[in-house]
N, C-alpha and C positions, 0 to 999 in steps of 0.2 A: 669401947673399941669390945670387949667380949660382948655386948649387945649386940652391935652391928653386925657382927659375925654368924651370932646366932640367927637373928632377923632374916640374912642373906641365904644361911644355910634350909629354914622353914621354908621360906619362899622361891628357891632355886628350883627344887621339884615342878612349881606350878609352871615357872618360865618356861621349861624344858619341854612338858607335856601340854603346850597351849596348842590350843584346836586353832587353824583358819579355816576361813569362808572360802570356797570357789564358786562362783556363780557365772551364769549366762544366759544366754537366750539360744535354741534353736529354731530355724526355719528353713523352709524351701526358697524360692525365687518371689513367691506369692503369696505366703501363710505362714503362722506359726505351726510346729508340730507337736502335736500331744500325743504322751506316750512314748517318747523316743528314750532310748536306753540310754543312760551316761555312766559310764564305769572307771573309776581311775584304779590302773594296773601300777604294781611295783616294778622298780628295773628288772624283775626276775619274773616277770608275766603273771603275778598274784595277783587275786584280785583284794585290793584295799577295801573301798566303799563304792557304792553307786546308787545309782535314783534312776527315776521318773521323771519327765517333764511334767509340768503342768498344762491346764487348758493354754496358758498365757505362753505358751513354750517356755517358761524358764525352770532351772534347775538350780539348787544351791547343795553342794556336799561339803562337809567338815573334815578336815584332814591334818594331819601333823606335819611339819615343815620338812619338807624330801623333794627328791626327783620323780617323778611320776609320769606314766601314758596315760592319757584322755583319751578314750573312746567313747564317741557319740555313734548309735546305731539305731536304724531304724527301717523296718520290713520296705523294701521297692526305692531304698535310696543307698548310694557308696556307703559304706562307713568312714566316718571321719574321726582322722588318728592325730594328736598332736603329744609331740613333748613340753611337760612344762616342770619348772623350779617351784615350787612353794616355801617363801620365806615370809609370808603374810596374805593378808586376804586379797583375793584375784579376782578381779573380771574378767572373764573372757570377752565381754560384749557379745556380737551376733556371730552364731554359728550356721555356716549356710550347708545344709547336705543337697547334694546333687542328684537326681534321680537317676535309675538304672536303666541303659537303656535296653531293650528288649524288643525282638523283633517278633511280629504276633501274624500270624496266617487268619486266626478267626477271634470274633470277640462275642462273647454270650454274656447277656444282662441277665441276670434274677435276684430276686430278694431271699435274703435268709435275714435271722434276728443277728443282732450285733454279737458281734463277738466277744467283744469287752464291754463290759457296763461297768459303771461307778454308780454304788447307793453309797448312802450317808455312812453306814457302818461297814463296809466289804467293797469288794470288787467282785464282781460275777465272769467267770469265763466259760462260754458255751461253747464245750468239746464238741459237739456234733456240729456244729458251723466250722470247723477247723479242719485245715488242709491234711492235717496230722490223724484225724481221726477216719479216714477213709483208708488207711494200709498199717495203721500202728495202732500201738494199745493208748492208755487214757496218760501214762506217763511220759509219751512221746509228744501227744499234743502239748502238754504242761511245758515242757522244754523248749517248747517256741512261743510258748506267750511271752509277750513283752514284760518287762520288768519283773519277772520270776527268776529265780535261780533255784535249778533244782541237782544234787548232788545225792551222795549216798546218807548224809546226814539230814536229810528230808527238804524241804519246800520253804524259800524264803523270798520275800518280796525287797526289792533292793530299794536300801533307805528305813526298811521299818522293821529286818528282824527276820524271828520267827513267825511262821500264819499258822494260822487252822485253817483246817480243809473242810469242806462242806461238799456233801454228794446228795442230790437232788433235794436240796435245803436242808440238811440235816448234819450237825457237827459231827465227823468223823472221828472217834476216838485215837485212832493209830498215831503213832509219829515216827519220825526218823527212818530207818532202816524196815520198821515193820510197813508201812505205810507207802514205801517206794516200791516194796514187793506186792501189795496188793495193788497196787496202780499198775504196774506192770502185767498183773494178771486181768486186768479188765480191759477188753479190747471192742 
């Protein structure tokens, strides 16, 4: 009897802190959407975890049991929001984003280098091609980059934790508030 109580006491914290997997696929009417932001918010709208969709449109997040609000967003599409209750692994299936309807008077087609380029060891965000670069600073451009979370504590990739910042191909040694202050000064 004492032995079973001891075993239960040892394994109870493991059971209570169990992580569950939330997965799904993000697409529009015709194709999978790559780089869509997928975040889970607590009941008081605090970020719990997040990530971005892969080339196949798939995502997977790990989280403890509880009630959350799932938000999927991508530029040019309406946000998808859903209240979910996690009590075990959860597959949300296919999540379809609807395009935002915009009335255009004129369309100009031009070519620029890709805004986001994924390499084997890093993700390159070309700020000069960002719409925010025309009127803001470097920090403003990074704030709208998909998959990045920018706050007073620094820059993090959703689902990856803290990140190193490279400027013109060189690792920049500042972190946290020092980095944020420096990026605010670059226009």
